[in-house]
Structure formats: C-alpha cells, structure tokens
N, C-alpha and C positions, 0 to 999 in steps of 0.2 A: 504493499499499500504506500502511495505517495505521501510525504510530509507535506502538510499544508500549514502555512503560517498562523500565527495567531491574530484575532482581529486587531483592526487598528483602533486608536484612541476614540472614545465616543464624541461626536459632534452635534451640533445643534440642527433641528429641522431647517433653520433659516439658511445654514451653510449647504445643506442638501438642495435646498431650493435654488440656489445659484448655478448649479449644474445643469446645463441643457443638454439633453440626451435624446437624439432623433433618429427615426428610421430612415434609412436610405438605401436606395438600390445602387449598386456597383455596376456601372455601364462599361468601364474600360479598364484594363490592367496594362501597364507600361513600364518596361525595364528602366530604372534610374541608371544612366550610363556612368560606369566606373564605381559603382556600389556592388559590393558582394551580398548586401541584405535587403536594400531598399527597391521597392516598386512604387509606382504612382498610380492610384486609383483616381478615375473620374466618377463621381457620385451624385446621383440626383436626390437631393435632399427635400424635394417639393417647392421650398422657397426658394432655391438656387441649386446650381451644379458646381459642385466644389471639387478641388484637387487634394486630394489626401495621401501624404507619403507614409509608407508602413514597411516594417522589416519583415518582409513575407517571403522573400527569396529562399532562404534556408529552412523555411518551416514546411514548405510544400513542394512536391515534386513539379507540379504546375500551377503557378499562382494564378493562371487565367481561369481556373475552374471556379472562381468565386465570381465571375461575370454573371450578372443577372440576379445574384442573390442579394436578398436584403439583409442589412446588419445595422447594429447601433453605433451611432457616432456622437462623439461630445462634440458640439458646434460653437461653444462660446470660450474656447480657448484662443488666446492671441496668436495669429498665423505665425509659423516658425519654418525657417528655412533647414532643410536636412540635405546634406550633400549638395548644395547649391540649389535646391529645388523648394519652393514654397509650399507648405503644408497648411490647409486651412481648416482641418478639423482632426480629430483623434478617433481612430477606430477602436471601438469598445470590444476586447476580446476576452476570453477566458484562458486562464492557465499559465500564461507568460510570466507574470510576477512570481508565480512558484516554480519557475522552471520546467513546467510542463509544455508539451506540444500545444501551441495556443489552438483555439477554436474560436469561430465566429460567435458574438453573442447576436442572436437573431430572434425575431418575432416567431411564434408557433405558426401563424398563418399569414397570408399576405395583408400587409397594412398600407395604408396610404403613406407615400414618402412625406417626411416631415412630421409624422405623427410623434408625439412626445412621450417619453418613458416616464413612469413615475405616477 
C-alpha cells in the first residue's frame, strides 16, 4: 500500500472560497520544445480557451490520450511561465504530490465547460 501524506493544516472556509476550480475540455496537446516533462494543453473553460502547461510527458506513454477529456483546472492563479511558455491555469490532478502516477481529476459525467467545483 502506498504511503499517503498527512492532511495539511486546517484553513478557513473563506480561504477555500478563493480557489476557483472549473471544468474544462482538453482540446489539444502539444510538446513544449526543449522540455523533457512539459506539454502545452489548449483547454476550453467555457468562458475562455486557455493554454495550460503541465508536466505530463513522463507520466503517460502518449499525452495526447487526454484530448477530448474533461478535467478540473484552477483558473484564478496568476499566469506563470514554464520553460518559456505562459501557463494560464493549473491542471488539478490526483497523486502527483504523493509520488504516485498522476490521474486527472474528472467529473463523473459530462458537465458544461466552466462549471465550478465546490
């Protein structure tokens, strides 16, 4: 059995309300040139199509297998450059922080792009 980390310190509901997690459909996956880990996703978030840079190359034999899938994205982080490419959201996945092979955090059925988690 895998060792899972202890829970993080308690936070207020107000802090939780600051995190904006939305459903988005992955439209495209492109290689980030010169990076061993990163790919660039083009994601339809309902209110906008954004570019999201994720470290997926070494986690999947074929990163393009996520095209057409819905996943959860944190959309209100400040944009950040990774390997020279601007990332406009963060993919919300499961397992990476625990050293596990990550899995997409996905809705159980199709949801409208932009639907909020919480």
